Every structure is written in structure tokens, then in C-alpha cells.
N, C-alpha and C positions, 0 to 999 in steps of 0.2 A: 648373595648379592650384597654389596657394600651398603651400609645404612645411609651414608651421605648421598650416594647415587640414587638410592631408592627414594629418599626424601626429596631430592631435586626433581625426580620424575613425577612424584605426587604433586608437587607445586605446579609443574608445567601442565599436567592433566587438569588440575583444578582451574587454572587460568583459562584453558581452552573451553572448559565446560561453562564457566561464567560468561564468556563471550557468546557462546551458543545460546544460552538461556536469555541473555539480553537481546539478541537478535530475534529470537522467537517471540518474546514479549512485545518488542517493538512492532514486529509484523502483525501480531494479533491486534494491537491497538490501532494500527493503520487500517486494517481490514474492517474493524468495527466502525471506525469513523467514516470510511468510504461507503459502507453499506447504509450508514445512518444518513449521510448527506446526499447520496445519489438520488433517492426519490425526490427530494426537494429540488435538486438541479433539473432533473428531467421534467418535473411538473411545471417549473417556470418556463422551460422551453416549449412545453405543450401549450402554454398560454399565448405564445407568440403565433401559433398557427391560425388563430382566428382574427388576428389583427389585419387591418386593411393596408397599412403602410409597410408591412414586412413582406419582402419577396418570398416566393414559395420555397426557394432553395435554402434559405437561412436556417429554418428549424432542422432540416435534414443534416446540414453541415454541423450545426451545434450538437445534435445527437451523437454524431461520429466523434467530434472533438472531445466531448465529455466522456463518452465510453472509452475511447482510446487513452485519454488522460488518466482515468481511474485504473485501467488495466496496467499501464506503464508505471503508475505510482506503486501499485502493489507488487508488480514484478521487480521493480528497482529495490524495494525494501527487502524482499526475500533473496536477492542476489548479492547483497552487501556482505 
């Protein structure tokens, strides 16, 4: 194999590996942040359940919105 072609292929593989590692590290950071913040968000919604002025359907809808938002956030990060 020609040395110049081999060197070009090495550079191309190195660039692809760098992009993959960046994506994995970014994904890991987002997952850690989501799991750290999720309990706080769900706890705040649970505090709404005992309030008199809040309709009964609001906490249920907020649980769904927060859960779906976290799932789609993590899904989007890993699909990039």
C-alpha cells in the first residue's frame, strides 16, 4: 500500500474516532445532568398535588411533560 494513501486513511479514521468520543462524552454528561435534576423536578411537581388552587390534572400532565422531555433530550443527544 502506498505510504501517502495509508497516511490519509489514518488521518480519516482518527477524525472519525475523535467525533465518536466527543459524542459519547457529551451523551454521558447529559445523562448525568438529567439524572441529577430529574428528582428535583419531580419533587417540585409532587408539592403541587396538595395545593388547593391547583386542578387535579395539572400534576399528572407535568409528570408526563417532564418525563417525555428528559427522554427526548437523552434520545436527541445520542442520535446526533
